[in-house]
DOVODO-406943 format. One record per residue (C-alpha): x, y, z; residue number from 1. Coordinates in nm, 3 decimals, padded with zeros to 5 digits. Example, Ala and Ser with C-alpha at 12.3 -4.5 7.8 and 13.67 -1.06 7.14 Angstrom:
residues 2
<r <01.230; -00.450; 00.780>; 1>,
<r <01.367; -00.106; 00.714>; 2>,
This chain:
residues 308
<r <-00.028; -00.136; 02.394>; 1>,
<r <-00.278; 00.096; 02.563>; 2>,
<r <00.004; 00.338; 02.632>; 3>,
<r <00.119; 00.314; 02.271>; 4>,
<r <-00.234; 00.407; 02.155>; 5>,
<r <-00.225; 00.706; 02.394>; 6>,
<r <00.117; 00.798; 02.247>; 7>,
<r <-00.026; 00.795; 01.895>; 8>,
<r <-00.331; 00.989; 02.006>; 9>,
<r <-00.115; 01.267; 02.146>; 10>,
<r <00.079; 01.269; 01.820>; 11>,
<r <-00.242; 01.314; 01.619>; 12>,
<r <-00.333; 01.622; 01.825>; 13>,
<r <00.010; 01.771; 01.762>; 14>,
<r <-00.066; 01.893; 01.410>; 15>,
<r <-00.355; 02.109; 01.523>; 16>,
<r <-00.136; 02.279; 01.783>; 17>,
<r <00.192; 02.317; 01.601>; 18>,
<r <00.101; 02.374; 01.237>; 19>,
<r <00.383; 02.362; 00.984>; 20>,
<r <00.742; 02.307; 01.086>; 21>,
<r <01.063; 02.372; 00.895>; 22>,
<r <01.195; 02.098; 00.671>; 23>,
<r <01.510; 02.049; 00.877>; 24>,
<r <01.329; 02.023; 01.209>; 25>,
<r <01.069; 01.784; 01.071>; 26>,
<r <01.331; 01.555; 00.916>; 27>,
<r <01.534; 01.545; 01.236>; 28>,
<r <01.230; 01.481; 01.454>; 29>,
<r <01.092; 01.211; 01.224>; 30>,
<r <01.421; 01.021; 01.211>; 31>,
<r <01.449; 01.043; 01.592>; 32>,
<r <01.096; 00.908; 01.630>; 33>,
<r <01.170; 00.622; 01.393>; 34>,
<r <01.481; 00.537; 01.594>; 35>,
<r <01.281; 00.535; 01.917>; 36>,
<r <01.017; 00.309; 01.768>; 37>,
<r <01.284; 00.063; 01.654>; 38>,
<r <01.456; 00.079; 01.994>; 39>,
<r <01.124; -00.001; 02.162>; 40>,
<r <01.072; -00.300; 01.934>; 41>,
<r <01.423; -00.427; 02.013>; 42>,
<r <01.367; -00.370; 02.386>; 43>,
<r <01.049; -00.579; 02.370>; 44>,
<r <01.234; -00.860; 02.195>; 45>,
<r <01.520; -00.847; 02.448>; 46>,
<r <01.274; -00.844; 02.736>; 47>,
<r <01.090; -01.152; 02.609>; 48>,
<r <01.417; -01.339; 02.546>; 49>,
<r <01.548; -01.269; 02.896>; 50>,
<r <01.216; -01.363; 03.055>; 51>,
<r <01.219; -01.698; 02.873>; 52>,
<r <01.579; -01.765; 02.982>; 53>,
<r <01.498; -01.684; 03.345>; 54>,
<r <01.202; -01.922; 03.340>; 55>,
<r <01.421; -02.197; 03.196>; 56>,
<r <01.678; -02.157; 03.475>; 57>,
<r <01.404; -02.160; 03.736>; 58>,
<r <01.260; -02.479; 03.588>; 59>,
<r <01.603; -02.640; 03.601>; 60>,
<r <01.641; -02.551; 03.968>; 61>,
<r <01.297; -02.689; 04.047>; 62>,
<r <01.382; -03.019; 03.879>; 63>,
<r <01.708; -03.045; 04.073>; 64>,
<r <01.535; -02.973; 04.402>; 65>,
<r <01.250; -03.220; 04.338>; 66>,
<r <01.500; -03.495; 04.259>; 67>,
<r <01.686; -03.440; 04.587>; 68>,
<r <01.998; -03.354; 04.389>; 69>,
<r <02.257; -03.209; 04.624>; 70>,
<r <02.479; -03.048; 04.365>; 71>,
<r <02.509; -02.727; 04.559>; 72>,
<r <02.762; -02.568; 04.332>; 73>,
<r <02.537; -02.603; 04.027>; 74>,
<r <02.240; -02.461; 04.215>; 75>,
<r <02.442; -02.166; 04.339>; 76>,
<r <02.573; -02.094; 03.992>; 77>,
<r <02.227; -02.112; 03.837>; 78>,
<r <02.086; -01.891; 04.109>; 79>,
<r <02.349; -01.626; 04.031>; 80>,
<r <02.262; -01.640; 03.661>; 81>,
<r <01.893; -01.603; 03.737>; 82>,
<r <01.964; -01.301; 03.955>; 83>,
<r <02.173; -01.143; 03.679>; 84>,
<r <01.908; -01.206; 03.414>; 85>,
<r <01.637; -01.072; 03.640>; 86>,
<r <01.838; -00.754; 03.690>; 87>,
<r <01.888; -00.713; 03.316>; 88>,
<r <01.518; -00.773; 03.255>; 89>,
<r <01.426; -00.507; 03.510>; 90>,
<r <01.660; -00.257; 03.342>; 91>,
<r <01.511; -00.327; 02.999>; 92>,
<r <01.157; -00.292; 03.131>; 93>,
<r <01.247; 00.035; 03.301>; 94>,
<r <01.391; 00.177; 02.978>; 95>,
<r <01.086; 00.056; 02.785>; 96>,
<r <00.847; 00.220; 03.030>; 97>,
<r <01.052; 00.540; 03.016>; 98>,
<r <01.025; 00.552; 02.635>; 99>,
<r <00.650; 00.488; 02.646>; 100>,
<r <00.601; 00.770; 02.894>; 101>,
<r <00.788; 01.027; 02.685>; 102>,
<r <00.577; 01.281; 02.502>; 103>,
<r <00.550; 01.208; 02.129>; 104>,
<r <00.749; 01.438; 01.903>; 105>,
<r <00.618; 01.352; 01.556>; 106>,
<r <00.375; 01.601; 01.401>; 107>,
<r <00.105; 01.383; 01.248>; 108>,
<r <-00.173; 01.480; 01.012>; 109>,
<r <-00.539; 01.439; 01.097>; 110>,
<r <-00.650; 01.083; 01.167>; 111>,
<r <-00.311; 00.964; 01.292>; 112>,
<r <-00.155; 00.913; 00.947>; 113>,
<r <00.169; 01.079; 00.842>; 114>,
<r <00.034; 01.136; 00.489>; 115>,
<r <-00.292; 01.254; 00.330>; 116>,
<r <-00.563; 00.989; 00.306>; 117>,
<r <-00.565; 00.958; -00.078>; 118>,
<r <-00.189; 00.895; -00.084>; 119>,
<r <-00.208; 00.657; 00.212>; 120>,
<r <-00.482; 00.459; 00.039>; 121>,
<r <-00.282; 00.435; -00.282>; 122>,
<r <00.031; 00.319; -00.098>; 123>,
<r <-00.170; 00.063; 00.100>; 124>,
<r <-00.297; -00.078; -00.228>; 125>,
<r <00.055; -00.070; -00.374>; 126>,
<r <00.184; -00.279; -00.080>; 127>,
<r <-00.113; -00.517; -00.103>; 128>,
<r <-00.040; -00.573; -00.473>; 129>,
<r <00.327; -00.655; -00.399>; 130>,
<r <00.333; -00.833; -00.060>; 131>,
<r <00.647; -01.032; -00.145>; 132>,
<r <00.848; -00.714; -00.194>; 133>,
<r <00.683; -00.422; -00.014>; 134>,
<r <00.559; -00.328; 00.333>; 135>,
<r <00.395; 00.008; 00.404>; 136>,
<r <00.389; 00.172; 00.747>; 137>,
<r <00.106; 00.422; 00.710>; 138>,
<r <00.156; 00.570; 01.056>; 139>,
<r <00.507; 00.683; 00.975>; 140>,
<r <00.482; 00.720; 00.599>; 141>,
<r <00.751; 00.459; 00.526>; 142>,
<r <00.759; 00.220; 00.230>; 143>,
<r <00.991; -00.074; 00.301>; 144>,
<r <01.148; -00.278; 00.020>; 145>,
<r <01.264; -00.623; 00.127>; 146>,
<r <01.628; -00.663; 00.028>; 147>,
<r <01.606; -01.038; -00.034>; 148>,
<r <01.371; -00.967; -00.326>; 149>,
<r <01.499; -00.623; -00.424>; 150>,
<r <01.860; -00.744; -00.460>; 151>,
<r <02.044; -01.072; -00.515>; 152>,
<r <02.229; -01.184; -00.196>; 153>,
<r <02.502; -00.937; -00.105>; 154>,
<r <02.439; -00.731; -00.419>; 155>,
<r <02.347; -00.372; -00.495>; 156>,
<r <02.208; -00.451; -00.840>; 157>,
<r <01.830; -00.405; -00.838>; 158>,
<r <01.646; -00.717; -00.954>; 159>,
<r <01.421; -00.709; -01.262>; 160>,
<r <01.117; -00.776; -01.042>; 161>,
<r <01.207; -00.485; -00.813>; 162>,
<r <01.261; -00.253; -01.110>; 163>,
<r <00.904; -00.310; -01.222>; 164>,
<r <00.771; -00.238; -00.873>; 165>,
<r <00.991; 00.072; -00.833>; 166>,
<r <00.858; 00.203; -01.163>; 167>,
<r <00.505; 00.182; -01.023>; 168>,
<r <00.621; 00.340; -00.696>; 169>,
<r <00.780; 00.630; -00.884>; 170>,
<r <00.452; 00.695; -01.066>; 171>,
<r <00.278; 00.724; -00.729>; 172>,
<r <00.544; 00.963; -00.598>; 173>,
<r <00.512; 01.179; -00.909>; 174>,
<r <00.134; 01.204; -00.907>; 175>,
<r <-00.107; 01.441; -00.742>; 176>,
<r <-00.057; 01.521; -00.377>; 177>,
<r <00.283; 01.345; -00.348>; 178>,
<r <00.457; 01.520; -00.636>; 179>,
<r <00.652; 01.769; -00.426>; 180>,
<r <00.712; 01.568; -00.109>; 181>,
<r <01.070; 01.505; -00.006>; 182>,
<r <01.202; 01.149; 00.012>; 183>,
<r <01.469; 00.989; 00.230>; 184>,
<r <01.601; 00.654; 00.107>; 185>,
<r <01.767; 00.455; 00.389>; 186>,
<r <01.948; 00.123; 00.353>; 187>,
<r <01.969; -00.136; 00.633>; 188>,
<r <02.143; -00.474; 00.670>; 189>,
<r <02.154; -00.760; 00.918>; 190>,
<r <02.461; -00.804; 01.139>; 191>,
<r <02.640; -01.065; 00.925>; 192>,
<r <02.992; -00.929; 00.855>; 193>,
<r <03.114; -00.895; 00.498>; 194>,
<r <03.430; -01.105; 00.468>; 195>,
<r <03.455; -01.237; 00.112>; 196>,
<r <03.752; -01.087; -00.080>; 197>,
<r <03.537; -01.041; -00.393>; 198>,
<r <03.293; -00.824; -00.200>; 199>,
<r <03.567; -00.613; -00.049>; 200>,
<r <03.716; -00.557; -00.394>; 201>,
<r <03.379; -00.430; -00.515>; 202>,
<r <03.379; -00.148; -00.259>; 203>,
<r <03.148; -00.303; 00.003>; 204>,
<r <03.408; -00.286; 00.276>; 205>,
<r <03.149; -00.349; 00.547>; 206>,
<r <02.774; -00.331; 00.602>; 207>,
<r <02.784; 00.048; 00.615>; 208>,
<r <02.894; 00.051; 00.251>; 209>,
<r <02.647; -00.219; 00.148>; 210>,
<r <02.351; -00.041; 00.308>; 211>,
<r <02.448; 00.295; 00.155>; 212>,
<r <02.509; 00.146; -00.190>; 213>,
<r <02.171; -00.028; -00.186>; 214>,
<r <01.999; 00.297; -00.091>; 215>,
<r <02.180; 00.469; -00.378>; 216>,
<r <02.064; 00.197; -00.619>; 217>,
<r <01.699; 00.241; -00.517>; 218>,
<r <01.729; 00.620; -00.540>; 219>,
<r <01.883; 00.587; -00.888>; 220>,
<r <01.590; 00.372; -01.002>; 221>,
<r <01.347; 00.636; -00.879>; 222>,
<r <01.540; 00.906; -01.063>; 223>,
<r <01.547; 00.688; -01.375>; 224>,
<r <01.166; 00.682; -01.355>; 225>,
<r <01.125; 01.056; -01.331>; 226>,
<r <01.156; 01.141; -00.960>; 227>,
<r <01.346; 01.469; -00.928>; 228>,
<r <01.689; 01.445; -00.767>; 229>,
<r <01.613; 01.755; -00.562>; 230>,
<r <01.352; 01.556; -00.369>; 231>,
<r <01.589; 01.277; -00.266>; 232>,
<r <01.822; 01.213; 00.026>; 233>,
<r <02.016; 00.889; 00.082>; 234>,
<r <02.148; 00.724; 00.401>; 235>,
<r <02.302; 00.393; 00.506>; 236>,
<r <02.251; 00.258; 00.860>; 237>,
<r <02.425; -00.084; 00.827>; 238>,
<r <02.295; -00.309; 01.109>; 239>,
<r <02.242; -00.027; 01.360>; 240>,
<r <01.862; 00.005; 01.322>; 241>,
<r <01.726; -00.353; 01.348>; 242>,
<r <01.350; -00.406; 01.352>; 243>,
<r <01.382; -00.773; 01.455>; 244>,
<r <01.631; -00.993; 01.637>; 245>,
<r <01.939; -01.097; 01.439>; 246>,
<r <01.943; -01.423; 01.638>; 247>,
<r <01.718; -01.592; 01.378>; 248>,
<r <01.725; -01.609; 00.999>; 249>,
<r <01.370; -01.474; 00.987>; 250>,
<r <01.475; -01.174; 01.195>; 251>,
<r <01.779; -01.110; 00.976>; 252>,
<r <01.558; -01.116; 00.667>; 253>,
<r <01.340; -00.842; 00.819>; 254>,
<r <01.644; -00.630; 00.897>; 255>,
<r <01.771; -00.646; 00.538>; 256>,
<r <01.563; -00.369; 00.383>; 257>,
<r <01.561; -00.034; 00.205>; 258>,
<r <01.314; 00.217; 00.345>; 259>,
<r <01.174; 00.518; 00.161>; 260>,
<r <01.045; 00.783; 00.403>; 261>,
<r <00.789; 01.012; 00.243>; 262>,
<r <00.829; 01.341; 00.426>; 263>,
<r <00.533; 01.579; 00.424>; 264>,
<r <00.765; 01.876; 00.379>; 265>,
<r <00.756; 02.008; 00.027>; 266>,
<r <01.032; 02.105; -00.216>; 267>,
<r <00.965; 02.426; -00.404>; 268>,
<r <00.889; 02.384; -00.772>; 269>,
<r <01.109; 02.675; -00.882>; 270>,
<r <01.453; 02.542; -00.791>; 271>,
<r <01.730; 02.560; -01.049>; 272>,
<r <01.780; 02.223; -01.218>; 273>,
<r <02.128; 02.072; -01.233>; 274>,
<r <02.275; 01.957; -01.561>; 275>,
<r <02.200; 01.595; -01.467>; 276>,
<r <01.828; 01.655; -01.421>; 277>,
<r <01.766; 01.663; -01.794>; 278>,
<r <01.857; 01.295; -01.827>; 279>,
<r <01.734; 01.115; -01.514>; 280>,
<r <01.792; 00.766; -01.652>; 281>,
<r <02.167; 00.823; -01.668>; 282>,
<r <02.184; 00.796; -01.287>; 283>,
<r <02.135; 00.421; -01.293>; 284>,
<r <02.454; 00.377; -01.498>; 285>,
<r <02.667; 00.526; -01.225>; 286>,
<r <02.579; 00.247; -00.984>; 287>,
<r <02.814; -00.050; -00.986>; 288>,
<r <02.627; -00.330; -01.170>; 289>,
<r <02.714; -00.605; -00.922>; 290>,
<r <02.842; -00.585; -00.566>; 291>,
<r <02.800; -00.943; -00.452>; 292>,
<r <02.945; -01.084; -00.131>; 293>,
<r <02.826; -01.435; -00.219>; 294>,
<r <03.013; -01.485; -00.545>; 295>,
<r <03.383; -01.484; -00.628>; 296>,
<r <03.300; -01.427; -00.993>; 297>,
<r <03.205; -01.061; -00.941>; 298>,
<r <03.343; -00.817; -01.201>; 299>,
<r <03.643; -00.596; -01.130>; 300>,
<r <03.574; -00.286; -00.916>; 301>,
<r <03.448; 00.031; -01.076>; 302>,
<r <03.580; 00.330; -00.883>; 303>,
<r <03.320; 00.599; -00.947>; 304>,
<r <03.067; 00.793; -00.742>; 305>,
<r <03.037; 00.514; -00.484>; 306>,
<r <03.392; 00.544; -00.351>; 307>,
<r <03.433; 00.918; -00.305>; 308>,
């Protein structure tokens, strides 16, 4: 953790040295940094799991030895497994140390926050007011919407509760210092495969589709509440960016999420509006109303913008 604090400290200094960066470079660097942070979290989880397994095997060997059990074959087999696990643990630790020692690449604003203090404070309060639905990572400027509350299971239809919260979120994004910031909406799933025929017929052919469609649904709600389309980007990462282990239901729940990255690169106010910008609420009607992998009673597929 001390090294992580040093890492963040170096990042905070970066803004004073580098100044402004181009939109494309910032976006690419920020996404890479997010990926590294998630990889580090997964490496920590893997390291702890392997350490626990190695200790369990060692305990088993100790019990066998203390009981004068002469099952040599079992002992030899367990010893080989311990050696293999120890080797894997060493590799994971080496990769983890290597990531910690790399120079930070994210350009942070003063104080170690990715966003201005007034906006950070407002988003912290927004998350505190909606703890069942929202998490806010102030260091990286990411608002996370928990999929289990934002959507029904396996669905891309935004729940009524989430619509209310997204309306409040849109008002924050459209006010004051945040009004021109760019936004990247990224969908994520756990690693449970989509297999139900009804879900496949709806266009969610796998978790890539489900994650992308959920991101589109959240983006459409933001547009319906006045956020300009020119500010928005959408991505789907399926189960490739976990923030917790998929070995437990609690971990899977954390991995099912839609993240909104608030990028401190600004869109110019003089861009030419598209014909769709005059009626932002129409965007929500282009999203399939129900893409549910847990119900065979889903409506027939609507082949529209989602399946291009």
